[in-house]
C-alpha positions in Angstrom: 26.1 129.6 78.6 27.1 127.9 82.2 25.4 124.4 82.5 25.3 124.9 86.7 27.1 121.7 87.3 30.2 119.7 85.8 31.6 116.6 87.4 35.0 115.6 88.0 35.2 111.2 87.9 38.3 109.6 89.3 40.5 106.9 86.9 39.4 104.2 89.5 35.4 105.1 88.5 36.7 103.4 84.3 36.7 100.0 85.8 33.9 97.6 84.7 33.3 97.1 88.5 31.6 100.1 89.3 29.8 100.2 86.0 26.7 99.7 88.1 27.8 101.8 90.9 28.2 105.1 88.2 25.2 104.6 86.1 22.8 104.2 89.5 24.5 108.1 90.3 23.9 109.4 86.9 20.7 108.8 87.0 20.6 109.8 90.4 22.1 112.8 89.0 19.4 113.6 86.2 16.6 112.9 88.7 17.3 115.7 90.2 18.1 117.8 87.8 22.1 118.6 88.5 22.8 117.8 85.0 26.4 119.1 83.9 29.6 118.0 82.1 31.5 115.0 83.1 35.3 114.9 83.2 37.5 112.1 83.9 41.2 112.0 85.6 43.0 109.9 82.8 46.4 108.2 83.7 48.5 109.5 80.5 46.7 112.7 81.1 47.8 116.2 83.3 44.9 116.8 85.9 45.3 120.0 84.9 44.7 119.5 81.2 41.5 117.8 81.8 40.7 120.7 84.6 40.9 123.4 81.5 39.1 121.2 79.2 35.9 120.5 81.9 35.9 124.3 82.6 34.7 125.5 79.1 31.5 124.3 80.1 31.4 127.4 82.8 30.1 125.9 85.2 29.3 127.1 88.8 29.9 124.0 91.1 32.2 121.4 90.1 31.6 118.1 91.6 34.2 115.8 92.8 33.6 112.1 92.4 35.9 109.4 93.7 37.6 109.4 97.4 39.3 111.5 99.8 42.0 111.2 97.4 40.3 112.4 94.0 39.6 115.7 95.8 43.3 116.5 96.8 44.4 116.0 93.6 41.5 117.8 91.7 42.5 120.7 94.3 46.4 120.9 93.2 44.9 120.8 90.0 42.2 123.8 90.3 44.4 126.0 92.0 42.3 129.0 92.9 38.4 129.5 92.1 35.4 130.9 92.6 33.6 127.6 91.9 31.9 126.1 95.1 33.0 122.7 95.3 30.7 119.4 95.6 32.1 116.0 95.9 30.3 112.5 96.1 32.5 109.8 97.4 31.7 106.9 95.7 35.2 105.0 96.5 35.2 105.6 100.2 34.4 108.0 102.8 37.8 108.9 103.9 38.8 111.4 107.1 37.5 114.8 104.8 34.0 113.0 103.5 33.2 111.7 107.1 34.6 115.2 108.7 32.3 117.6 105.9 29.3 114.9 106.9 28.9 113.6 103.1 27.9 109.7 103.5 29.4 107.4 101.0 27.8 106.5 97.5 23.8 107.6 96.2 23.5 109.3 99.9 25.5 112.4 98.9 23.2 113.4 96.3 21.1 114.4 99.0 24.0 116.8 100.4 25.0 118.2 96.7 20.9 118.8 96.3 20.6 120.6 99.9 23.3 122.8 99.2 24.8 123.8 102.5 27.9 125.7 102.0 30.7 126.8 103.9 34.2 128.4 103.4 36.7 126.7 104.4 40.7 127.9 104.8 43.3 126.2 102.8 47.1 125.7 103.5 49.2 127.1 100.6 52.8 126.5 100.0 55.4 128.3 97.5 52.2 128.7 94.7 50.3 125.2 95.6 47.3 124.8 97.5 46.1 122.1 99.8 43.1 120.7 102.0 44.5 118.2 104.2 48.3 118.5 105.5 52.0 119.0 104.8 55.1 116.3 105.6 57.9 116.7 106.1 60.9 114.1 107.3 64.1 113.7 107.4 67.5 115.4 108.2 68.6 118.9 108.3 64.7 120.3 108.3 64.6 124.2 110.7 60.6 125.8 110.4 60.4 129.6 111.0 57.2 130.8 112.4 55.4 134.0 112.0 59.2 135.1 112.0 59.4 134.7 115.6 60.8 131.8 116.3 63.2 128.9 114.4 62.3 125.3 115.4 64.6 122.2 114.6 63.1 118.6 114.7 64.8 116.8 116.9 66.9 114.0 114.7 64.8 111.6 113.7 61.5 113.7 114.1 58.8 115.1 112.0 57.2 117.8 111.2 53.5 118.1 109.8 51.4 121.5 108.7 48.0 121.0 109.1 44.7 122.7 107.5 42.6 119.9 108.3 42.9 116.6 110.0 43.0 115.2 113.7 43.6 118.1 116.4 42.9 121.1 113.7 40.3 123.4 113.1 40.0 124.7 109.2 38.0 128.3 110.1 40.3 129.5 112.1 42.8 131.3 110.4 45.9 129.5 111.2 47.4 126.2 110.4 48.4 123.8 113.1 52.4 123.5 113.3 53.0 119.4 114.3 56.4 118.4 115.7 56.4 114.7 116.1 59.7 113.2 118.3 60.7 110.0 116.7 58.4 107.0 117.5 60.2 105.0 120.4 58.7 101.0 121.4 57.1 101.1 125.0 59.4 100.8 128.4 57.8 96.9 128.6 57.8 94.4 126.3 54.0 94.1 125.8 53.9 97.5 125.4 53.1 97.5 121.2 51.8 101.1 120.7 55.2 103.5 120.0 55.1 105.9 122.0 55.8 109.6 119.8 56.3 113.2 122.0 55.5 115.8 119.9 54.9 119.7 120.2 51.6 121.3 118.9 51.7 125.4 117.6 49.6 127.7 115.6 50.7 129.7 112.7 49.4 132.1 109.8 53.1 132.3 108.2 56.2 130.1 108.1 59.3 129.3 106.4 60.6 125.9 105.8 64.2 125.3 105.4 66.0 122.1 104.9 69.5 121.5 104.5 69.3 118.2 103.2 67.1 116.4 100.8 64.4 114.6 102.1 60.7 113.4 102.1 57.8 116.1 101.4 54.6 115.5 100.5 51.8 117.7 100.6 48.7 115.9 100.3 50.2 113.1 99.5 51.9 114.4 96.8 55.9 115.1 96.6 57.3 117.9 96.5 60.5 119.8 96.2 61.8 122.7 97.2 65.0 123.5 99.8 63.3 126.8 100.8 59.0 126.7 100.7 57.1 129.3 102.5 53.9 128.1 103.9 50.5 130.4 104.6 47.1 129.9 105.2 44.4 131.2 103.0 41.2 131.8 104.9 37.7 131.0 103.9 39.3 130.2 100.4 37.3 127.2 99.4 34.0 127.7 98.5 32.6 123.7 99.9 28.9 121.6 99.7 28.6 119.5 103.0 26.5 117.9 105.2 24.2 119.4 107.8 26.8 117.8 110.8 29.4 118.8 109.1 28.3 122.5 109.0 28.2 122.6 112.7 31.5 120.9 112.7 33.0 123.7 110.3 32.1 125.7 112.9 34.8 124.0 115.3 32.2 121.3 117.6 33.8 118.3 115.3 37.1 117.1 114.1 38.2 114.1 112.7 
């Protein structure tokens, strides 16, 4: 029998300094009738194992409690799902939380209760889904876009493939491709900010190839591979947003 909700806590919330905040949160969840089984990420346990154990309660809504990094960790472990995802940024209101108009702390329970559900795109690299972005750095990088053309960043440059973030729209059925040049200092000694040129394109499918080893991170996690297929999964994630976030998802707001 489904319990309706399940909660996945960031392991940092095990620290005693968060005891008061966690107790207040759980009291508010209970008061609203949103109780459910609780699971916790742990240092010496694989995230996927924790997720499988939590899913035994057969919830309809999985609520991630922590911060943006917790949400991205959960998504990497969960994979494709028909669950609705809720988010309580108890540890901090990062870019994803702000984009979805979910306030930090207890106020996010109001968002959970209101249940403004939206479906957003996800990126996919190999068999791994990502909500934010894929960063590729190092020499010997090339990306073939939609089977039509190939781009190589300049020496010392990098590639960013973004689903959710600055200058990207995550309900358009496409991923944003940014090709960055190496950062350079300003022409004048009083110019402190580095200058960096970029090319901004869009695609549905791409093939990333690299001839030399280098850094490749998806949602902040390192991945390996010399030949990676990248694609977009349209409206693949059902997520509860704030009212303003619902408007943003229609394309009027970015972070």
